[in-house]
C-alpha positions as CSV (number, residue, x, y, z in Angstrom):
1,M,0.0,0.0,0.0
2,K,1.2,3.5,-0.9
3,K,2.1,5.8,2.0
4,V,2.3,9.5,2.5
5,L,4.5,10.7,5.3
6,I,3.5,14.0,6.9
7,T,5.7,15.6,9.6
8,A,5.1,18.4,12.0
9,F,6.9,20.1,14.9
10,E,6.7,20.2,18.6
11,P,6.0,23.6,20.2
12,F,8.8,26.2,20.3
13,D,9.5,29.8,21.3
14,G,7.4,29.7,24.4
15,E,4.2,28.4,22.7
16,L,2.2,25.6,24.5
17,V,1.1,24.1,21.2
18,N,2.3,23.9,17.6
19,P,-0.6,24.2,15.1
20,S,1.3,22.0,12.7
21,W,1.2,19.0,15.0
22,E,-2.3,19.7,16.3
23,A,-3.5,19.4,12.7
24,V,-1.2,16.7,11.3
25,R,-1.7,14.2,14.2
26,Q,-5.4,14.0,13.3
27,L,-4.5,12.8,9.8
28,N,-2.7,9.7,11.1
29,E,-3.9,6.5,9.3
30,R,-6.2,8.6,7.1
31,M,-6.7,7.1,3.6
32,L,-6.3,9.6,0.8
33,C,-6.4,8.6,-2.9
34,G,-5.5,5.0,-2.0
35,A,-2.6,6.0,0.2
36,R,-2.3,5.7,3.9
37,V,-1.1,8.7,5.8
38,V,1.5,8.2,8.5
39,V,2.7,11.1,10.7
40,K,5.8,12.0,12.6
41,Q,6.5,14.8,15.1
42,L,9.9,16.3,14.7
43,P,11.8,18.1,17.4
44,C,12.3,21.8,16.8
45,V,16.1,21.3,16.9
46,F,18.7,21.8,14.2
47,G,20.3,18.5,13.1
48,T,18.1,16.3,15.3
49,S,15.0,17.2,13.3
50,L,16.6,15.8,10.1
51,T,17.8,12.6,11.9
52,S,14.2,12.0,13.0
53,L,12.9,12.8,9.5
54,Y,15.3,10.5,7.8
55,A,14.5,7.6,10.1
56,A,10.8,8.0,9.4
57,I,11.5,8.0,5.6
58,D,13.6,4.8,6.0
59,E,10.9,3.2,8.1
60,H,7.9,4.0,5.9
61,Q,9.3,4.3,2.4
62,P,6.6,6.7,1.5
63,E,5.6,7.9,-2.0
64,L,5.3,11.4,-0.8
65,V,6.7,13.5,2.1
66,I,5.2,16.8,3.2
67,S,6.6,18.6,6.2
68,V,4.4,21.1,7.9
69,G,5.4,24.0,10.2
70,Q,4.1,27.0,12.1
71,A,4.4,30.5,10.6
72,G,3.0,32.8,13.2
73,G,1.9,36.0,11.6
74,R,1.1,34.6,8.2
75,A,-2.6,34.7,7.3
76,E,-2.9,31.8,4.8
77,I,-1.6,28.3,4.0
78,S,1.8,28.9,2.5
79,V,3.0,26.2,0.1
80,E,6.8,26.7,0.0
81,R,8.6,26.9,-3.3
82,I,12.3,26.7,-2.2
83,G,14.6,25.6,0.6
84,I,17.9,27.4,0.9
85,N,21.2,26.0,2.2
86,I,21.6,28.2,5.3
87,D,20.8,28.2,9.0
88,D,20.5,31.7,10.5
89,A,18.5,31.4,13.7
90,R,16.8,34.5,15.1
91,I,16.0,32.6,18.3
92,P,17.6,29.4,19.8
93,D,16.0,26.1,19.0
94,N,14.6,23.8,21.7
95,Q,18.1,22.7,22.8
96,G,19.6,26.1,22.8
97,N,21.3,25.9,19.5
98,Q,21.4,29.2,17.5
99,P,23.5,28.7,14.3
100,I,24.3,31.9,12.4
101,D,25.2,31.9,8.7
102,E,25.9,28.1,8.7
103,M,25.4,25.9,5.7
104,I,23.0,23.0,6.3
105,V,25.0,20.7,3.9
106,A,28.6,21.8,3.5
107,D,29.0,20.7,-0.1
108,G,25.3,21.1,-1.1
109,P,23.8,23.3,-3.7
110,A,22.5,26.8,-2.7
111,A,18.9,25.7,-2.8
112,Y,16.4,23.0,-3.8
113,F,13.0,23.5,-5.3
114,S,10.0,21.6,-4.0
115,T,9.2,18.6,-6.1
116,L,5.4,18.9,-5.3
117,P,2.9,20.5,-7.7
118,I,2.8,23.7,-5.6
119,K,0.6,25.8,-7.8
120,A,-2.0,23.1,-8.3
121,M,-2.0,22.5,-4.5
122,V,-2.6,26.2,-3.9
123,E,-5.4,26.3,-6.5
124,A,-7.2,23.3,-4.9
125,I,-6.9,24.7,-1.4
126,R,-8.3,28.1,-2.6
127,E,-11.2,26.3,-4.4
128,A,-12.1,24.7,-1.0
129,G,-12.5,28.2,0.3
130,I,-9.3,28.4,2.3
131,P,-6.7,31.2,1.8
132,A,-3.5,29.9,0.3
133,S,-0.5,31.0,-1.7
134,V,2.9,30.0,-3.0
135,S,5.6,31.2,-0.6
136,Q,9.0,32.2,-1.8
137,T,10.8,31.8,1.5
138,A,10.7,29.1,4.2
139,G,12.8,31.4,6.5
140,T,16.2,30.4,7.9
141,Y,15.1,28.6,11.0
142,V,14.3,24.9,11.6
143,C,11.5,24.8,9.1
144,N,13.8,25.7,6.2
145,H,16.5,23.4,7.8
146,V,14.0,20.5,7.4
147,M,12.8,21.5,3.9
148,Y,16.3,21.8,2.6
149,G,17.5,18.6,4.3
150,L,14.4,16.7,3.1
151,L,15.0,17.7,-0.5
152,H,18.7,17.1,-0.3
153,R,18.0,13.5,0.9
154,L,15.4,12.9,-1.8
155,A,17.6,14.2,-4.5
156,A,20.4,11.9,-3.3
157,Q,18.0,9.0,-3.8
158,G,17.2,10.1,-7.3
159,N,13.9,11.9,-6.5
160,K,12.0,8.7,-6.5
161,I,10.1,10.2,-3.6
162,R,8.6,13.7,-4.0
163,G,8.5,16.2,-1.2
164,G,8.1,19.7,0.0
165,F,7.0,22.0,2.9
166,I,3.8,23.8,3.9
167,H,3.6,26.6,6.5
168,I,0.4,27.3,8.4
169,P,-0.8,30.2,10.6
170,W,-1.2,30.2,14.3
171,L,-4.3,28.6,15.9
172,P,-6.9,31.1,17.3
173,E,-5.9,30.4,20.8
174,Q,-2.3,31.3,19.9
175,A,-3.2,34.5,18.0
176,A,-5.3,35.7,21.0
177,K,-1.9,36.3,22.7
178,H,-0.7,38.3,19.8
179,P,-3.3,41.1,19.3
180,G,-4.1,41.7,15.6
181,A,-2.4,38.5,14.4
182,P,-4.2,36.3,11.9
183,S,-5.1,32.7,12.7
184,M,-6.7,29.5,11.3
185,S,-8.6,26.7,13.0
186,A,-7.1,23.2,13.1
187,Q,-10.1,21.8,11.2
188,T,-9.5,24.3,8.4
189,V,-5.8,23.4,8.3
190,I,-6.7,19.7,8.2
191,L,-9.0,20.2,5.2
192,A,-6.2,22.2,3.4
193,L,-3.7,19.5,4.1
194,E,-6.1,16.8,2.8
195,M,-6.5,18.8,-0.4
196,A,-2.8,19.3,-0.7
197,V,-2.0,15.6,-0.3
198,T,-4.8,14.6,-2.8
199,I,-3.6,17.0,-5.5
200,A,0.1,16.0,-4.9
201,L,-0.8,12.3,-5.3
202,R,-2.9,12.9,-8.5
203,T,-0.6,15.5,-10.2
204,R,2.8,15.0,-11.6
205,Q,3.0,18.1,-13.8
206,D,2.3,21.3,-12.0
207,I,-0.1,23.9,-13.6
208,R,1.3,27.0,-15.1
209,Q,-0.2,30.1,-13.6
210,T,0.8,33.2,-11.7
211,G,2.2,32.5,-8.2
212,G,5.0,34.9,-7.9
213,A,5.6,37.9,-5.6
214,T,6.8,41.4,-6.1
215,H,8.6,41.6,-2.8
């Protein structure tokens, strides 16, 4: 049976929950397009997060890997286009590590593009009535660390497995502590992730439409 691996993160930066895990954990064992969803929580720690991710890939041998992370302050589902080969942490990770201007893979390329049909995924999520867009930056914290590390691993294996990253907003209970910040309910995020997985499984060639940004 085909499998889809979806990962999410533990809470970080003083938050009591991480919306990525609150949504993703509810998808465990869900059947989507004939594939079984398996989930894995990753530590919000440079290095260790990739060790945990790679172990999950080896264990499950999925057809698709989608990593999901929190992007507090963003108002919509952000399907990431690119992961860059740099760690530049504004805050320490959950073990106190704070790399500055360090390459993730010493001899790796500057960046990797997602191998998911990102624009088709965004279109499907929007058609479900959920705000979504293509994002041109996954940041330089642990989320980007995982996205780049994931795509580096998959490229080394010949891209037989496709993968990418999705950022999601805060939950309402988190945004309540940040006056004026946008939020999205876990159930809405779950629906968006279901749409994203379904389109990714069905679509090999991405659609060609505007998804860029002016800044």
